[in-house]
SEZA-132369 format. One record per residue (C-alpha): x, y, z; residue in one letter. Coordinates in steps of 0.5 Angstrom, whole numbers, plus 500, padded with zeros to 3 digits. Layout:
<rs>
+-----+-----+-----+------+
:   X :   Y :   Z : type :
+-----+-----+-----+------+
:   X :   Y :   Z :    A :
...
+-----+-----+-----+------+
</rs>
This chain:
<rs>
+-----+-----+-----+------+
:   X :   Y :   Z : type :
+-----+-----+-----+------+
: 690 : 117 : 258 :    X :
: 687 : 122 : 254 :    X :
: 687 : 129 : 256 :    X :
: 679 : 130 : 257 :    X :
: 680 : 123 : 262 :    X :
: 686 : 126 : 266 :    X :
: 682 : 132 : 267 :    X :
: 676 : 128 : 269 :    X :
: 680 : 124 : 274 :    X :
: 683 : 130 : 277 :    X :
: 676 : 134 : 278 :    X :
: 673 : 127 : 281 :    X :
: 679 : 128 : 286 :    X :
: 677 : 135 : 288 :    X :
: 670 : 133 : 289 :    X :
: 672 : 127 : 294 :    X :
: 677 : 132 : 298 :    X :
: 671 : 137 : 298 :    X :
: 666 : 132 : 301 :    X :
: 672 : 130 : 306 :    X :
: 672 : 137 : 308 :    X :
: 665 : 137 : 309 :    X :
: 664 : 143 : 303 :    X :
: 658 : 141 : 299 :    X :
: 660 : 142 : 292 :    X :
: 653 : 143 : 290 :    X :
: 649 : 147 : 294 :    X :
: 641 : 148 : 293 :    X :
: 641 : 156 : 292 :    X :
: 645 : 163 : 292 :    X :
: 642 : 170 : 293 :    X :
: 644 : 173 : 287 :    X :
: 643 : 180 : 287 :    X :
: 646 : 183 : 280 :    X :
: 648 : 181 : 273 :    X :
: 654 : 182 : 269 :    X :
: 650 : 186 : 264 :    X :
: 647 : 190 : 269 :    X :
: 654 : 192 : 272 :    X :
: 657 : 193 : 266 :    X :
: 652 : 198 : 264 :    X :
: 651 : 201 : 271 :    X :
: 659 : 203 : 271 :    X :
: 661 : 204 : 264 :    X :
: 663 : 211 : 266 :    X :
: 668 : 209 : 271 :    X :
: 675 : 211 : 269 :    X :
: 681 : 206 : 269 :    X :
: 684 : 204 : 275 :    X :
: 678 : 207 : 279 :    X :
: 674 : 203 : 284 :    X :
: 667 : 203 : 288 :    X :
: 666 : 201 : 294 :    X :
: 659 : 199 : 292 :    X :
: 657 : 192 : 294 :    X :
: 655 : 187 : 289 :    X :
: 653 : 180 : 289 :    X :
: 653 : 176 : 283 :    X :
: 654 : 168 : 280 :    X :
: 655 : 165 : 274 :    X :
: 660 : 160 : 270 :    X :
: 668 : 161 : 270 :    X :
: 670 : 161 : 263 :    X :
: 677 : 162 : 263 :    X :
: 682 : 163 : 269 :    X :
: 689 : 167 : 269 :    X :
: 693 : 166 : 275 :    X :
: 699 : 172 : 275 :    X :
: 702 : 171 : 282 :    X :
: 699 : 176 : 286 :    X :
: 692 : 177 : 282 :    X :
: 688 : 171 : 279 :    X :
: 683 : 174 : 274 :    X :
: 677 : 170 : 272 :    X :
: 672 : 171 : 266 :    X :
: 665 : 169 : 269 :    X :
: 659 : 169 : 265 :    X :
: 651 : 169 : 267 :    X :
: 645 : 169 : 262 :    X :
: 646 : 177 : 261 :    X :
: 654 : 177 : 259 :    X :
: 661 : 176 : 262 :    X :
: 664 : 180 : 267 :    X :
: 671 : 179 : 270 :    X :
: 673 : 177 : 277 :    X :
: 679 : 179 : 281 :    X :
: 682 : 175 : 287 :    X :
: 688 : 180 : 290 :    X :
: 692 : 178 : 296 :    X :
: 691 : 185 : 299 :    X :
: 684 : 185 : 298 :    X :
: 682 : 178 : 298 :    X :
: 683 : 173 : 304 :    X :
: 688 : 168 : 303 :    X :
: 683 : 163 : 305 :    X :
: 679 : 165 : 299 :    X :
: 685 : 165 : 294 :    X :
: 687 : 158 : 297 :    X :
: 680 : 155 : 296 :    X :
: 680 : 158 : 289 :    X :
: 687 : 155 : 287 :    X :
: 685 : 149 : 290 :    X :
: 678 : 147 : 288 :    X :
: 676 : 152 : 282 :    X :
: 676 : 150 : 275 :    X :
: 674 : 153 : 268 :    X :
: 667 : 151 : 268 :    X :
: 665 : 151 : 275 :    X :
: 659 : 155 : 277 :    X :
: 661 : 160 : 283 :    X :
: 658 : 166 : 287 :    X :
: 662 : 172 : 289 :    X :
: 661 : 178 : 293 :    X :
: 665 : 184 : 292 :    X :
: 666 : 191 : 290 :    X :
: 667 : 194 : 283 :    X :
: 674 : 196 : 280 :    X :
: 676 : 198 : 273 :    X :
: 683 : 195 : 271 :    X :
: 689 : 199 : 268 :    X :
: 687 : 196 : 262 :    X :
: 680 : 198 : 262 :    X :
: 676 : 191 : 264 :    X :
: 671 : 192 : 269 :    X :
: 672 : 187 : 275 :    X :
: 669 : 185 : 281 :    X :
: 674 : 185 : 287 :    X :
: 672 : 178 : 291 :    X :
: 671 : 179 : 298 :    X :
: 667 : 172 : 299 :    X :
: 667 : 166 : 294 :    X :
: 662 : 160 : 294 :    X :
: 663 : 154 : 289 :    X :
: 656 : 153 : 287 :    X :
: 657 : 147 : 282 :    X :
: 663 : 143 : 281 :    X :
: 664 : 141 : 273 :    X :
: 667 : 134 : 272 :    X :
: 668 : 135 : 265 :    X :
: 672 : 141 : 261 :    X :
: 669 : 146 : 257 :    X :
: 671 : 145 : 249 :    X :
: 676 : 150 : 247 :    X :
: 673 : 156 : 244 :    X :
: 676 : 155 : 237 :    X :
: 677 : 148 : 237 :    X :
: 671 : 144 : 240 :    X :
: 665 : 142 : 237 :    X :
: 667 : 143 : 230 :    X :
: 662 : 137 : 227 :    X :
: 655 : 139 : 226 :    X :
: 652 : 133 : 229 :    X :
: 656 : 134 : 235 :    X :
: 654 : 141 : 236 :    X :
: 647 : 139 : 235 :    X :
: 648 : 134 : 240 :    X :
: 651 : 138 : 245 :    X :
: 648 : 144 : 244 :    X :
: 648 : 146 : 251 :    X :
: 656 : 147 : 250 :    X :
: 655 : 151 : 244 :    X :
: 650 : 156 : 248 :    X :
: 656 : 157 : 253 :    X :
: 661 : 158 : 248 :    X :
: 657 : 162 : 243 :    X :
: 653 : 168 : 245 :    X :
: 651 : 169 : 238 :    X :
: 647 : 163 : 238 :    X :
: 643 : 165 : 244 :    X :
: 641 : 171 : 241 :    X :
: 638 : 167 : 236 :    X :
: 633 : 164 : 241 :    X :
: 632 : 171 : 244 :    X :
: 630 : 173 : 238 :    X :
: 625 : 167 : 237 :    X :
: 622 : 168 : 243 :    X :
: 620 : 175 : 240 :    X :
: 618 : 173 : 234 :    X :
: 612 : 168 : 237 :    X :
: 611 : 174 : 242 :    X :
: 610 : 179 : 236 :    X :
: 605 : 174 : 233 :    X :
: 601 : 173 : 239 :    X :
: 601 : 180 : 241 :    X :
: 598 : 182 : 234 :    X :
: 593 : 177 : 234 :    X :
: 590 : 178 : 241 :    X :
: 590 : 186 : 240 :    X :
: 585 : 184 : 234 :    X :
: 581 : 180 : 238 :    X :
: 583 : 173 : 236 :    X :
: 582 : 168 : 242 :    X :
: 588 : 163 : 243 :    X :
: 585 : 156 : 243 :    X :
: 588 : 149 : 244 :    X :
: 586 : 143 : 239 :    X :
: 588 : 136 : 239 :    X :
: 595 : 133 : 237 :    X :
: 593 : 126 : 237 :    X :
: 588 : 125 : 231 :    X :
: 584 : 119 : 228 :    X :
: 585 : 122 : 221 :    X :
: 590 : 128 : 220 :    X :
: 587 : 134 : 216 :    X :
: 589 : 141 : 214 :    X :
: 595 : 139 : 209 :    X :
: 598 : 135 : 204 :    X :
: 604 : 131 : 208 :    X :
: 605 : 124 : 211 :    X :
: 604 : 123 : 218 :    X :
: 607 : 120 : 224 :    X :
: 603 : 114 : 227 :    X :
: 603 : 112 : 234 :    X :
: 598 : 107 : 238 :    X :
: 594 : 109 : 244 :    X :
: 594 : 104 : 249 :    X :
: 588 : 106 : 253 :    X :
: 583 : 106 : 247 :    X :
: 586 : 101 : 243 :    X :
: 587 : 104 : 237 :    X :
: 592 : 107 : 232 :    X :
: 592 : 115 : 232 :    X :
: 596 : 120 : 228 :    X :
: 600 : 126 : 230 :    X :
: 597 : 132 : 227 :    X :
: 600 : 135 : 221 :    X :
: 597 : 142 : 221 :    X :
: 595 : 147 : 227 :    X :
: 588 : 144 : 228 :    X :
: 585 : 147 : 221 :    X :
: 579 : 142 : 221 :    X :
: 578 : 143 : 229 :    X :
: 579 : 151 : 228 :    X :
: 573 : 151 : 223 :    X :
: 569 : 147 : 227 :    X :
: 570 : 153 : 232 :    X :
: 567 : 157 : 227 :    X :
: 561 : 153 : 226 :    X :
: 560 : 153 : 233 :    X :
: 560 : 161 : 233 :    X :
: 567 : 163 : 234 :    X :
: 569 : 168 : 230 :    X :
: 577 : 169 : 231 :    X :
: 581 : 164 : 233 :    X :
: 589 : 162 : 233 :    X :
: 593 : 157 : 235 :    X :
: 601 : 156 : 236 :    X :
: 604 : 149 : 238 :    X :
: 608 : 143 : 235 :    X :
: 606 : 139 : 229 :    X :
: 609 : 133 : 226 :    X :
: 610 : 131 : 219 :    X :
: 614 : 124 : 217 :    X :
: 618 : 127 : 211 :    X :
: 625 : 129 : 209 :    X :
: 630 : 133 : 213 :    X :
: 633 : 140 : 209 :    X :
: 635 : 147 : 210 :    X :
: 628 : 149 : 210 :    X :
: 624 : 142 : 213 :    X :
: 624 : 139 : 220 :    X :
: 619 : 133 : 222 :    X :
: 617 : 137 : 229 :    X :
: 616 : 144 : 229 :    X :
: 612 : 150 : 231 :    X :
: 606 : 153 : 227 :    X :
: 601 : 158 : 228 :    X :
: 594 : 158 : 224 :    X :
: 589 : 163 : 225 :    X :
: 581 : 163 : 222 :    X :
: 577 : 169 : 221 :    X :
: 570 : 169 : 220 :    X :
: 566 : 173 : 215 :    X :
: 573 : 175 : 211 :    X :
: 575 : 172 : 205 :    X :
: 583 : 171 : 202 :    X :
: 583 : 178 : 200 :    X :
: 582 : 181 : 207 :    X :
: 587 : 175 : 209 :    X :
: 592 : 178 : 205 :    X :
: 592 : 185 : 208 :    X :
: 592 : 182 : 215 :    X :
: 598 : 178 : 213 :    X :
: 602 : 183 : 210 :    X :
: 601 : 188 : 217 :    X :
: 603 : 181 : 221 :    X :
: 609 : 180 : 217 :    X :
: 611 : 187 : 218 :    X :
: 610 : 187 : 225 :    X :
: 613 : 181 : 226 :    X :
: 620 : 184 : 223 :    X :
: 620 : 190 : 227 :    X :
: 619 : 187 : 233 :    X :
: 624 : 181 : 232 :    X :
: 629 : 185 : 228 :    X :
: 628 : 192 : 229 :    X :
: 627 : 193 : 221 :    X :
: 623 : 191 : 215 :    X :
: 630 : 190 : 211 :    X :
: 634 : 184 : 212 :    X :
: 638 : 179 : 208 :    X :
: 636 : 172 : 207 :    X :
: 638 : 166 : 202 :    X :
: 642 : 171 : 198 :    X :
: 636 : 176 : 197 :    X :
: 636 : 183 : 200 :    X :
: 629 : 183 : 202 :    X :
: 625 : 189 : 204 :    X :
: 618 : 188 : 207 :    X :
: 616 : 195 : 206 :    X :
: 616 : 195 : 199 :    X :
: 609 : 193 : 195 :    X :
: 608 : 186 : 196 :    X :
: 606 : 183 : 188 :    X :
: 601 : 179 : 187 :    X :
: 603 : 173 : 182 :    X :
: 598 : 168 : 178 :    X :
: 600 : 161 : 180 :    X :
: 599 : 158 : 173 :    X :
: 601 : 164 : 169 :    X :
: 608 : 164 : 173 :    X :
: 609 : 157 : 171 :    X :
: 607 : 158 : 164 :    X :
: 612 : 164 : 164 :    X :
: 618 : 160 : 167 :    X :
: 617 : 153 : 163 :    X :
: 612 : 154 : 158 :    X :
: 607 : 149 : 161 :    X :
: 600 : 151 : 162 :    X :
: 597 : 147 : 167 :    X :
: 590 : 147 : 164 :    X :
: 592 : 145 : 157 :    X :
: 597 : 140 : 158 :    X :
: 597 : 133 : 160 :    X :
: 601 : 129 : 165 :    X :
: 606 : 126 : 160 :    X :
: 607 : 134 : 158 :    X :
: 609 : 135 : 165 :    X :
: 613 : 129 : 166 :    X :
: 617 : 131 : 160 :    X :
: 618 : 138 : 162 :    X :
: 621 : 136 : 169 :    X :
: 626 : 131 : 166 :    X :
: 628 : 137 : 161 :    X :
: 629 : 141 : 168 :    X :
: 633 : 135 : 171 :    X :
: 627 : 135 : 177 :    X :
: 627 : 128 : 180 :    X :
: 620 : 125 : 181 :    X :
: 617 : 118 : 183 :    X :
: 613 : 114 : 177 :    X :
: 606 : 114 : 176 :    X :
: 605 : 121 : 180 :    X :
: 598 : 124 : 178 :    X :
: 598 : 131 : 175 :    X :
: 597 : 135 : 181 :    X :
: 603 : 132 : 184 :    X :
: 607 : 134 : 178 :    X :
: 605 : 141 : 177 :    X :
: 607 : 142 : 185 :    X :
: 614 : 140 : 183 :    X :
: 614 : 144 : 177 :    X :
: 612 : 150 : 182 :    X :
: 617 : 149 : 187 :    X :
: 622 : 150 : 181 :    X :
: 619 : 156 : 179 :    X :
: 618 : 159 : 186 :    X :
: 626 : 159 : 187 :    X :
: 626 : 165 : 182 :    X :
: 621 : 170 : 186 :    X :
: 625 : 175 : 191 :    X :
: 618 : 177 : 194 :    X :
: 615 : 179 : 198 :    X :
: 609 : 177 : 194 :    X :
: 603 : 173 : 194 :    X :
: 602 : 168 : 190 :    X :
: 594 : 167 : 188 :    X :
: 590 : 163 : 183 :    X :
: 592 : 156 : 185 :    X :
: 588 : 150 : 181 :    X :
: 583 : 146 : 185 :    X :
: 587 : 140 : 184 :    X :
: 593 : 143 : 189 :    X :
: 588 : 146 : 194 :    X :
: 583 : 141 : 197 :    X :
: 581 : 145 : 203 :    X :
: 580 : 152 : 199 :    X :
: 574 : 155 : 196 :    X :
: 573 : 156 : 189 :    X :
: 574 : 162 : 185 :    X :
: 567 : 165 : 183 :    X :
: 569 : 167 : 176 :    X :
: 574 : 161 : 175 :    X :
: 571 : 155 : 178 :    X :
: 578 : 151 : 176 :    X :
: 582 : 156 : 181 :    X :
: 581 : 157 : 188 :    X :
: 582 : 163 : 193 :    X :
: 588 : 162 : 196 :    X :
: 595 : 166 : 197 :    X :
: 602 : 164 : 199 :    X :
: 607 : 168 : 202 :    X :
: 613 : 168 : 198 :    X :
: 620 : 171 : 200 :    X :
: 627 : 169 : 198 :    X :
: 624 : 164 : 193 :    X :
: 621 : 160 : 199 :    X :
: 613 : 159 : 201 :    X :
: 613 : 162 : 208 :    X :
: 606 : 162 : 209 :    X :
: 599 : 159 : 206 :    X :
: 592 : 162 : 207 :    X :
: 585 : 162 : 203 :    X :
: 578 : 163 : 203 :    X :
: 576 : 156 : 207 :    X :
: 571 : 152 : 203 :    X :
: 565 : 151 : 207 :    X :
: 560 : 148 : 201 :    X :
: 560 : 141 : 205 :    X :
: 558 : 137 : 198 :    X :
: 564 : 140 : 194 :    X :
: 569 : 139 : 200 :    X :
: 566 : 131 : 200 :    X :
: 568 : 131 : 193 :    X :
: 575 : 133 : 194 :    X :
: 576 : 129 : 200 :    X :
: 574 : 123 : 195 :    X :
: 579 : 125 : 190 :    X :
: 584 : 125 : 196 :    X :
: 582 : 118 : 198 :    X :
: 583 : 116 : 191 :    X :
: 590 : 119 : 190 :    X :
: 592 : 115 : 197 :    X :
: 589 : 109 : 195 :    X :
: 594 : 109 : 189 :    X :
: 600 : 110 : 193 :    X :
: 600 : 118 : 195 :    X :
: 602 : 118 : 202 :    X :
: 601 : 125 : 202 :    X :
: 594 : 126 : 200 :    X :
: 589 : 128 : 205 :    X :
: 585 : 123 : 209 :    X :
: 577 : 123 : 208 :    X :
: 574 : 126 : 214 :    X :
: 567 : 124 : 215 :    X :
: 566 : 127 : 221 :    X :
: 568 : 134 : 219 :    X :
: 564 : 134 : 213 :    X :
: 558 : 132 : 217 :    X :
: 560 : 138 : 221 :    X :
: 560 : 143 : 215 :    X :
: 553 : 140 : 213 :    X :
: 551 : 144 : 220 :    X :
: 553 : 151 : 216 :    X :
: 560 : 155 : 217 :    X :
: 560 : 162 : 215 :    X :
: 565 : 165 : 210 :    X :
: 572 : 164 : 213 :    X :
: 579 : 166 : 212 :    X :
: 585 : 161 : 215 :    X :
: 592 : 162 : 215 :    X :
: 598 : 159 : 217 :    X :
: 606 : 160 : 218 :    X :
: 611 : 156 : 221 :    X :
: 618 : 157 : 224 :    X :
: 621 : 157 : 217 :    X :
: 619 : 164 : 217 :    X :
: 623 : 166 : 223 :    X :
: 629 : 162 : 220 :    X :
: 629 : 166 : 214 :    X :
: 628 : 173 : 218 :    X :
: 635 : 171 : 221 :    X :
: 638 : 167 : 215 :    X :
: 639 : 161 : 218 :    X :
: 637 : 154 : 216 :    X :
: 631 : 152 : 220 :    X :
: 635 : 146 : 224 :    X :
: 640 : 151 : 227 :    X :
: 634 : 155 : 230 :    X :
: 631 : 149 : 234 :    X :
: 635 : 149 : 241 :    X :
: 635 : 141 : 241 :    X :
: 633 : 138 : 234 :    X :
: 632 : 131 : 234 :    X :
: 638 : 126 : 232 :    X :
: 640 : 119 : 232 :    X :
: 642 : 116 : 238 :    X :
: 650 : 117 : 238 :    X :
: 651 : 109 : 238 :    X :
: 647 : 109 : 231 :    X :
: 651 : 115 : 228 :    X :
+-----+-----+-----+------+
</rs>
């Protein structure tokens, strides 16, 4: 029998014995008064081999047990951190010690009452007076250095990794600060947080392949949204709202990579009577605020780059940058010229892609060399179906993309509010879709109709949790608590 199975069998026997003794191994509450971190802070000046008669009451999971005869030491962990508990013959009742020895294992949750003591080796400890079993663990915890080595196993049993790896927990505490910073920044500036539909008849706001599901009550197929309510928030601008934002989940049925997931959190804001230049100013302020609140600094390392958000944010021309790096001028070359260059650079692409899709692949190659922070501006109309045309050069749009450490970490533009221009661009997207482009945007007749009632000048901007992943320099999948996996039987 494998060791894990032996342990499970032993613990099931303990459970049976506890129930025969009419001891509930899964009580419904414990009146916890203290936390490990609070006690460590409160008594950090307590000297070695010194004690305090202060009564404390704490609960948590037992990680390690060391029985050295007259004393039993155990490491307890709660959400705040770790602390040692001690069961000592002359200070803890024999009944409590015997119960601990007989029934408590690593992995169990216990509640203890006792007094504070710092050992001769300097370890702050709780001398146990009373102990209660709160939850009996049937399976053993993984070993600190040998368990959960397989990446997929780590994601599948994330709850175990969070127990054994406190550094991982810190990532998600920072992630909460990240989203709070965004919400605080926008609400303090008068933006109204809104909620828009997750299920849509037509997807809008991005070039992406959607997930399709069936709505039984209405008897129709619907799509999971691929943007954070872009076309809905624009409808709110039409209705008279002037500052809105939404934070929520969106879904794209695309590939997995270190930077891409199919189910992730996004924020988008919309600001009436503003253009993309004003948007860039707000976004730079926003990113600096996020970094300070999340990391406590404007400087961080990401993907091998040393980033300083406090430095001047460059403005990089999209067409000029591609030309500088590849000698390709989008406005002067043919589709065949771009295909030739992609082959030369060994960039894979599907056959029969339209020119706008090919240039986007070339751009993705070029942006990897941009350290940032930078705003990439002056995109061609063909790759920006929802952005307003530049007043001086109608071939371009008033759009800006945030590039940091070679990746796009935010996208905004002066929103297109000319309903006839919007309709023509939707028709072009529909043409691409009919030719097999699964990422082309859908023609949204109802949105075009809404635009015909008039929408003021608007700047819109969006960022996703990819920005957070770059701030902490981790793959984006590592920054989700429970990323989607195949069922274990289909691995």
